[in-house]
FIKOLZA-1660 file (N, C-alpha, C; in steps of 0.1 Angstrom, whole numbers, plus 5000, padded with zeros to 4 digits):
% residues 150
   i   px   py   pz ch aa at
   1 4940 4662 4643  A  M  N
   1 4954 4669 4650  A  M CA
   1 4952 4686 4656  A  M  C
   2 4942 4692 4651  A  M  N
   2 4938 4704 4654  A  M CA
   2 4930 4701 4670  A  M  C
   3 4920 4695 4665  A  R  N
   3 4914 4695 4677  A  R CA
   3 4923 4688 4691  A  R  C
   4 4935 4675 4688  A  I  N
   4 4944 4673 4699  A  I CA
   4 4950 4687 4703  A  I  C
   5 4956 4696 4701  A  L  N
   5 4963 4706 4701  A  L CA
   5 4955 4717 4707  A  L  C
   6 4938 4723 4706  A  T  N
   6 4929 4726 4711  A  T CA
   6 4927 4724 4724  A  T  C
   7 4922 4707 4723  A  L  N
   7 4919 4707 4733  A  L CA
   7 4935 4705 4747  A  L  C
   8 4950 4707 4744  A  V  N
   8 4957 4705 4748  A  V CA
   8 4960 4723 4755  A  V  C
   9 4958 4732 4745  A  V  N
   9 4961 4749 4752  A  V CA
   9 4951 4749 4761  A  V  C
  10 4932 4742 4758  A  A  N
  10 4924 4747 4767  A  A CA
  10 4924 4738 4782  A  A  C
  11 4936 4724 4779  A  L  N
  11 4934 4720 4795  A  L CA
  11 4943 4731 4799  A  L  C
  12 4958 4732 4799  A  F  N
  12 4972 4738 4799  A  F CA
  12 4961 4752 4804  A  F  C
  13 4950 4764 4802  A  L  N
  13 4946 4777 4800  A  L CA
  13 4941 4772 4815  A  L  C
  14 4932 4762 4817  A  V  N
  14 4922 4758 4827  A  V CA
  14 4934 4752 4834  A  V  C
  15 4942 4747 4836  A  S  N
  15 4950 4749 4846  A  S CA
  15 4958 4755 4855  A  S  C
  16 4954 4766 4846  A  Q  N
  16 4966 4774 4848  A  Q CA
  16 4956 4784 4857  A  Q  C
  17 4945 4787 4850  A  S  N
  17 4932 4795 4860  A  S CA
  17 4930 4790 4873  A  S  C
  18 4930 4778 4874  A  L  N
  18 4926 4772 4891  A  L CA
  18 4940 4774 4906  A  L  C
  19 4955 4774 4891  A  D  N
  19 4961 4785 4904  A  D CA
  19 4965 4801 4901  A  D  C
  20 4954 4802 4902  A  A  N
  20 4953 4819 4899  A  A CA
  20 4963 4825 4909  A  A  C
  21 4965 4838 4908  A  Q  N
  21 4972 4844 4924  A  Q CA
  21 4969 4856 4924  A  Q  C
  22 4966 4866 4937  A  T  N
  22 4963 4878 4935  A  T CA
  22 4971 4884 4926  A  T  C
  23 4969 4895 4920  A  A  N
  23 4980 4903 4916  A  A CA
  23 4973 4918 4923  A  A  C
  24 4980 4930 4920  A  V  N
  24 4979 4943 4927  A  V CA
  24 4988 4952 4921  A  V  C
  25 4980 4961 4919  A  H  N
  25 4980 4972 4907  A  H CA
  25 4979 4987 4916  A  H  C
  26 4991 4989 4922  A  F  N
  26 4995 5004 4922  A  F CA
  26 4991 5016 4914  A  F  C
  27 4993 5026 4919  A  D  N
  27 4993 5037 4909  A  D CA
  27 5002 5041 4906  A  D  C
  28 5011 5037 4916  A  R  N
  28 5026 5048 4910  A  R CA
  28 5037 5032 4920  A  R  C
  29 5045 5037 4904  A  P  N
  29 5057 5020 4912  A  P CA
  29 5062 5023 4921  A  P  C
  30 5063 5036 4933  A  F  N
  30 5070 5036 4942  A  F CA
  30 5063 5053 4949  A  F  C
  31 5065 5058 4964  A  H  N
  31 5059 5064 4964  A  H CA
  31 5073 5074 4977  A  H  C
  32 5065 5082 4986  A  V  N
  32 5076 5087 4992  A  V CA
  32 5064 5088 5007  A  V  C
  33 5074 5085 5016  A  A  N
  33 5071 5090 5034  A  A CA
  33 5062 5101 5035  A  A  C
  34 5048 5095 5037  A  G  N
  34 5037 5110 5039  A  G CA
  34 5030 5107 5028  A  G  C
  35 5028 5101 5015  A  E  N
  35 5018 5101 5003  A  E CA
  35 5012 5086 5006  A  E  C
  36 5003 5093 5001  A  V  N
  36 4991 5081 4999  A  V CA
  36 4991 5070 4988  A  V  C
  37 4990 5059 4990  A  A  N
  37 4994 5049 4980  A  A CA
  37 4979 5046 4976  A  A  C
  38 4970 5044 4959  A  W  N
  38 4963 5038 4962  A  W CA
  38 4962 5023 4953  A  W  C
  39 4955 5019 4955  A  F  N
  39 4961 5007 4945  A  F CA
  39 4948 4994 4944  A  F  C
  40 4949 4986 4937  A  A  N
  40 4935 4975 4932  A  A CA
  40 4940 4961 4931  A  A  C
  41 4931 4953 4942  A  A  N
  41 4944 4941 4942  A  A CA
  41 4926 4928 4936  A  A  C
  42 4938 4922 4930  A  Y  N
  42 4924 4913 4921  A  Y CA
  42 4927 4895 4917  A  Y  C
  43 4919 4894 4932  A  P  N
  43 4921 4879 4944  A  P CA
  43 4916 4868 4933  A  P  C
  44 4915 4858 4930  A  P  N
  44 4914 4847 4929  A  P CA
  44 4898 4846 4926  A  P  C
  45 4888 4844 4917  A  Q  N
  45 4879 4843 4918  A  Q CA
  45 4868 4829 4925  A  Q  C
  46 4854 4830 4933  A  P  N
  46 4851 4842 4939  A  P CA
  46 4857 4850 4954  A  P  C
  47 4856 4860 4949  A  A  N
  47 4863 4874 4956  A  A CA
  47 4866 4868 4971  A  A  C
  48 4869 4866 4984  A  P  N
  48 4865 4869 4996  A  P CA
  48 4862 4881 4998  A  P  C
  49 4846 4885 5011  A  R  N
  49 4840 4897 5010  A  R CA
  49 4853 4903 5013  A  R  C
  50 4859 4903 5021  A  K  N
  50 4865 4912 5035  A  K CA
  50 4882 4908 5035  A  K  C
  51 4893 4916 5033  A  V  N
  51 4904 4913 5028  A  V CA
  51 4914 4919 5044  A  V  C
  52 4917 4912 5051  A  K  N
  52 4929 4922 5060  A  K CA
  52 4943 4920 5051  A  K  C
  53 4946 4933 5052  A  A  N
  53 4958 4936 5045  A  A CA
  53 4965 4942 5057  A  A  C
  54 4978 4936 5055  A  T  N
  54 4991 4942 5066  A  T CA
  54 4997 4949 5064  A  T  C
  55 5002 4959 5068  A  V  N
  55 5024 4962 5061  A  V CA
  55 5031 4960 5067  A  V  C
  56 5043 4955 5065  A  Y  N
  56 5056 4951 5072  A  Y CA
  56 5066 4960 5065  A  Y  C
  57 5074 4965 5076  A  A  N
  57 5087 4972 5073  A  A CA
  57 5096 4965 5063  A  A  C
  58 5104 4969 5063  A  P  N
  58 5120 4961 5054  A  P CA
  58 5123 4951 5064  A  P  C
  59 5122 4954 5078  A  D  N
  59 5130 4940 5084  A  D CA
  59 5116 4928 5085  A  D  C
  60 5106 4931 5088  A  G  N
  60 5095 4914 5081  A  G CA
  60 5088 4926 5093  A  G  C
  61 5089 4932 5104  A  K  N
  61 5078 4936 5116  A  K CA
  61 5068 4945 5108  A  K  C
  62 5055 4936 5110  A  A  N
  62 5044 4944 5104  A  A CA
  62 5040 4956 5120  A  A  C
  63 5038 4961 5109  A  I  N
  63 5034 4979 5111  A  I CA
  63 5024 4984 5114  A  I  C
  64 5017 4981 5107  A  D  N
  64 5000 4987 5106  A  D CA
  64 4990 4977 5098  A  D  C
  65 4976 4976 5103  A  Y  N
  65 4972 4968 5091  A  Y CA
  65 4954 4971 5090  A  Y  C
  66 4945 4972 5077  A  F  N
  66 4936 4972 5078  A  F CA
  66 4929 4968 5067  A  F  C
  67 4917 4968 5066  A  F  N
  67 4905 4960 5062  A  F CA
  67 4901 4968 5047  A  F  C
  68 4901 4958 5039  A  L  N
  68 4895 4960 5024  A  L CA
  68 4880 4947 5022  A  L  C
  69 4875 4959 5013  A  K  N
  69 4859 4952 5011  A  K CA
  69 4858 4950 4996  A  K  C
  70 4853 4940 4989  A  A  N
  70 4853 4936 4976  A  A CA
  70 4842 4942 4974  A  A  C
  71 4846 4951 4958  A  D  N
  71 4832 4953 4952  A  D CA
  71 4826 4946 4946  A  D  C
  72 4814 4946 4933  A  A  N
  72 4803 4934 4930  A  A CA
  72 4814 4929 4925  A  A  C
  73 4826 4934 4913  A  N  N
  73 4832 4928 4907  A  N CA
  73 4846 4915 4914  A  N  C
  74 4847 4922 4924  A  G  N
  74 4855 4911 4931  A  G CA
  74 4868 4920 4930  A  G  C
  75 4870 4930 4929  A  Q  N
  75 4881 4936 4933  A  Q CA
  75 4881 4942 4945  A  Q  C
  76 4894 4943 4952  A  L  N
  76 4895 4947 4965  A  L CA
  76 4901 4963 4966  A  L  C
  77 4898 4976 4966  A  K  N
  77 4901 4991 4968  A  K CA
  77 4910 4990 4978  A  K  C
  78 4917 4999 4977  A  G  N
  78 4917 5004 4991  A  G CA
  78 4933 5017 4982  A  G  C
  79 4937 5015 5000  A  Y  N
  79 4948 5031 5004  A  Y CA
  79 4953 5028 5016  A  Y  C
  80 4968 5032 5014  A  Y  N
  80 4970 5034 5022  A  Y CA
  80 4982 5049 5026  A  Y  C
  81 4980 5054 5038  A  R  N
  81 4993 5070 5034  A  R CA
  81 5007 5062 5047  A  R  C
  82 5012 5062 5038  A  W  N
  82 5034 5056 5041  A  W CA
  82 5037 5074 5051  A  W  C
  83 5035 5061 5062  A  P  N
  83 5043 5076 5075  A  P CA
  83 5054 5086 5074  A  P  C
  84 5052 5094 5077  A  F  N
  84 5065 5106 5076  A  F CA
  84 5078 5103 5076  A  F  C
  85 5075 5093 5087  A  E  N
  85 5093 5094 5096  A  E CA
  85 5099 5072 5090  A  E  C
  86 5092 5075 5082  A  I  N
  86 5091 5058 5077  A  I CA
  86 5112 5052 5073  A  I  C
  87 5121 5047 5072  A  A  N
  87 5132 5053 5064  A  A CA
  87 5129 5051 5045  A  A  C
  88 5135 5053 5039  A  T  N
  88 5139 5037 5025  A  T CA
  88 5138 5030 5025  A  T  C
  89 5130 5019 5015  A  G  N
  89 5130 5004 5017  A  G CA
  89 5124 4999 5009  A  G  C
  90 5122 4991 5010  A  Y  N
  90 5111 4981 5002  A  Y CA
  90 5098 4967 5013  A  Y  C
  91 5083 4978 5012  A  Y  N
  91 5081 4974 5023  A  Y CA
  91 5070 4964 5019  A  Y  C
  92 5063 4959 5026  A  R  N
  92 5054 4945 5015  A  R CA
  92 5039 4952 5021  A  R  C
  93 5034 4950 5017  A  I  N
  93 5017 4946 5016  A  I CA
  93 5010 4931 5022  A  I  C
  94 5004 4923 5032  A  G  N
  94 4999 4910 5030  A  G CA
  94 4985 4908 5027  A  G  C
  95 4981 4900 5023  A  L  N
  95 4968 4903 5022  A  L CA
  95 4962 4886 5027  A  L  C
  96 4954 4884 5036  A  Q  N
  96 4948 4875 5042  A  Q CA
  96 4928 4878 5037  A  Q  C
  97 4921 4863 5036  A  A  N
  97 4912 4861 5040  A  A CA
  97 4907 4851 5051  A  A  C
  98 4896 4852 5052  A  F  N
  98 4894 4844 5059  A  F CA
  98 4884 4832 5054  A  F  C
  99 4884 4823 5057  A  T  N
  99 4876 4812 5047  A  T CA
  99 4864 4811 5055  A  T  C
 100 4849 4800 5055  A  T  N
 100 4840 4799 5059  A  T CA
 100 4840 4790 5069  A  T  C
 101 4853 4781 5074  A  D  N
 101 4856 4770 5087  A  D CA
 101 4865 4777 5091  A  D  C
 102 4870 4794 5087  A  R  N
 102 4878 4800 5095  A  R CA
 102 4891 4796 5094  A  R  C
 103 4894 4793 5080  A  R  N
 103 4908 4789 5083  A  R CA
 103 4908 4806 5073  A  R  C
 104 4927 4810 5081  A  V  N
 104 4930 4818 5063  A  V CA
 104 4939 4812 5056  A  V  C
 105 4935 4824 5050  A  M  N
 105 4940 4816 5036  A  M CA
 105 4951 4835 5026  A  M  C
 106 4960 4826 5026  A  D  N
 106 4969 4838 5021  A  D CA
 106 4972 4843 5004  A  D  C
 107 4965 4854 5002  A  L  N
 107 4964 4858 4989  A  L CA
 107 4977 4865 4985  A  L  C
 108 4986 4866 4991  A  G  N
 108 5001 4865 4988  A  G CA
 108 5006 4881 4993  A  G  C
 109 5022 4884 4996  A  T  N
 109 5027 4893 4994  A  T CA
 109 5036 4901 4987  A  T  C
 110 5027 4913 4988  A  F  N
 110 5033 4924 4979  A  F CA
 110 5046 4931 4975  A  F  C
 111 5051 4944 4979  A  R  N
 111 5065 4945 4973  A  R CA
 111 5064 4959 4968  A  R  C
 112 5067 4967 4976  A  H  N
 112 5068 4982 4975  A  H CA
 112 5074 4989 4978  A  H  C
 113 5079 4997 4967  A  A  N
 113 5097 5011 4973  A  A CA
 113 5088 5021 4978  A  A  C
 114 5093 5026 4991  A  V  N
 114 5087 5035 5000  A  V CA
 114 5098 5046 4999  A  V  C
 115 5107 5061 5002  A  Y  N
 115 5114 5065 4997  A  Y CA
 115 5109 5075 5006  A  Y  C
 116 5121 5084 5020  A  S  N
 116 5125 5087 5025  A  S CA
 116 5128 5104 5024  A  S  C
 117 5120 5112 5022  A  D  N
 117 5126 5125 5018  A  D CA
 117 5129 5130 5026  A  D  C
 118 5130 5130 5039  A  Q  N
 118 5141 5144 5047  A  Q CA
 118 5150 5148 5043  A  Q  C
 119 5150 5156 5034  A  R  N
 119 5159 5168 5032  A  R CA
 119 5161 5182 5042  A  R  C
 120 5150 5181 5048  A  V  N
 120 5152 5196 5060  A  V CA
 120 5164 5196 5065  A  V  C
 121 5171 5206 5064  A  E  N
 121 5184 5210 5070  A  E CA
 121 5188 5224 5079  A  E  C
 122 5197 5218 5088  A  A  N
 122 5195 5233 5096  A  A CA
 122 5197 5246 5091  A  A  C
 123 5187 5252 5099  A  V  N
 123 5189 5270 5093  A  V CA
 123 5203 5281 5105  A  V  C
 124 5205 5283 5093  A  A  N
 124 5217 5294 5102  A  A CA
 124 5210 5300 5109  A  A  C
 125 5218 5303 5123  A  G  N
 125 5214 5312 5133  A  G CA
 125 5197 5306 5138  A  G  C
 126 5197 5297 5142  A  A  N
 126 5187 5287 5145  A  A CA
 126 5194 5284 5158  A  A  C
 127 5181 5287 5169  A  A  N
 127 5191 5283 5181  A  A CA
 127 5187 5263 5186  A  A  C
 128 5203 5263 5189  A  A  N
 128 5215 5251 5188  A  A CA
 128 5210 5244 5197  A  A  C
 129 5210 5232 5198  A  G  N
 129 5206 5217 5211  A  G CA
 129 5187 5222 5207  A  G  C
 130 5182 5227 5204  A  N  N
 130 5164 5226 5206  A  N CA
 130 5163 5219 5195  A  N  C
 131 5164 5210 5186  A  G  N
 131 5159 5199 5187  A  G CA
 131 5150 5198 5172  A  G  C
 132 5150 5213 5170  A  S  N
 132 5142 5218 5163  A  S CA
 132 5150 5221 5136  A  S  C
 133 5147 5213 5131  A  K  N
 133 5161 5221 5122  A  K CA
 133 5144 5228 5116  A  K  C
 134 5135 5228 5121  A  L  N
 134 5128 5241 5107  A  L CA
 134 5131 5258 5113  A  L  C
 135 5132 5263 5103  A  P  N
 135 5134 5280 5104  A  P CA
 135 5126 5288 5116  A  P  C
 136 5130 5291 5126  A  A  N
 136 5117 5300 5134  A  A CA
 136 5108 5307 5123  A  A  C
 137 5097 5313 5132  A  A  N
 137 5088 5323 5123  A  A CA
 137 5088 5337 5117  A  A  C
 138 5105 5340 5127  A  N  N
 138 5105 5353 5126  A  N CA
 138 5094 5365 5123  A  N  C
 139 5087 5364 5135  A  G  N
 139 5081 5374 5135  A  G CA
 139 5061 5374 5125  A  G  C
 140 5064 5363 5116  A  L  N
 140 5050 5357 5110  A  L CA
 140 5040 5356 5121  A  L  C
 141 5020 5356 5116  A  S  N
 141 5018 5346 5121  A  S CA
 141 5001 5346 5112  A  S  C
 142 4996 5340 5114  A  L  N
 142 4984 5338 5110  A  L CA
 142 4973 5339 5117  A  L  C
 143 4960 5343 5106  A  Q  N
 143 4951 5351 5114  A  Q CA
 143 4937 5344 5105  A  Q  C
 144 4928 5336 5115  A  A  N
 144 4914 5337 5106  A  A CA
 144 4903 5342 5109  A  A  C
 145 4897 5346 5099  A  S  N
 145 4884 5350 5095  A  S CA
 145 4877 5345 5090  A  S  C
 146 4867 5348 5094  A  P  N
 146 4856 5341 5085  A  P CA
 146 4853 5345 5068  A  P  C
 147 4862 5355 5067  A  T  N
 147 4867 5363 5053  A  T CA
 147 4874 5359 5046  A  T  C
 148 4882 5347 5054  A  G  N
 148 4897 5347 5047  A  G CA
 148 4907 5340 5059  A  G  C
 149 4921 5339 5050  A  L  N
 149 4931 5336 5061  A  L CA
 149 4940 5349 5058  A  L  C
 150 4947 5356 5066  A  Q  N
 150 4956 5366 5068  A  Q CA
 150 4973 5356 5077  A  Q  C
% end
């Protein structure tokens, strides 16, 4: 009876590993617009050598793409700088690989929360209608020299 139970468990584990999905681990559970998101993807093995990552906006429109290369362990490590001007929402990163017979293989799409931190407010006394929400320099200047900044 113990042998049969062991065989059933082993077959179950093998069948689960055959349908393996890609897992992605981000360095943080969410990011703010302008930040860099570091991540690692763990595709089914043997891992494709090169993977296309496409970034999708909350409305489903592709806004960017880049390529990832697998390391010796089959992990895909990368980063993405979220644009400063994006709105708060759940963005998605879709991973695709190309097979040896030139077919596209979908490795999964992963949702990630990105928040827009646009808290710059109009400054009293700023020129009206200039479109800028940043304060004037008020006589401040910056000088660079070989010994430092002033």
